C-alpha positions, 0 to 999 in steps of 0.5 A: 410024795407031796414034798417032791411035788412042791420041790419040783414046782419050785424048781420049775418056777425058779428056773422060769423066773431066772431064765426070764430075768436073764433074758431081760438083761441080755436080749437086744429087743426091748419089747421082748425084754419087757414081756420077759419081765412080766414072765419073771413077775409071774414066776415070783407070784407062783413061788409066793403061792408055794410059800402059802403067801396067797395075798403076796401072790395076788399083789405080785400079779396085780401090781407087777405082773399087770400094771407095771409090766403093761406100763413098761410095754406101752412105754416101750412101744410108744418110743418110736424107733425104726429098728426095735432089734437095736433098741437095747444096745450091748452094755460096755459095763457088763464085766463090772456089772458081773463082778458086782453081781458076784460080790453081792451074791457072795455077801447074800450067801454069807449072810444067809449061812451065818445068820441064826434063824429062830425056829418057832411053832407059833404062827405070826398074827397077820390078816389082810383086815389088819393090814388094811386097817393099818394102811387106812388109819396109822399109815394113811399119810404115807399111803396117800403120798405113795399114790400121789407120787405114782400118779405124778410118775404116770403123768410124767411118763405120758408127757414124755411119751407123747412129747410136750410142745416147746413153749 
């Protein structure tokens, strides 16, 4: 019974995630696409919970579901267009993109099927405390560089959205 509940929850979350990702690509209204992207992030977080990866689920919700989706929604809403329904035009490259996606899926499935995954009963040694210690000691320069890069991207987005005055 327990396996059936987990399988049902997985298929529901996977369906929500896939349908919302398809909606992100094919909807013409870019605001609706941004909100469906947030729904896809929440679906992925739910799948992480099913995999007993609560830390990844929390990071997914906070970073992607919260921050990134809200920034995208605000960025889209700050773009002043009269008709939002035509802000995401049809792509002329859709057949090529579909072909590339099918080829990538074939490669991914082949890689999964042909890979010999080792089976072990030993749990990996992982803790949030160990990750924090690594980020703040051995990888502190990379961690701070990522923070500065994200700050520069946010400032650039604000300048672009607000409109810098020509000198």
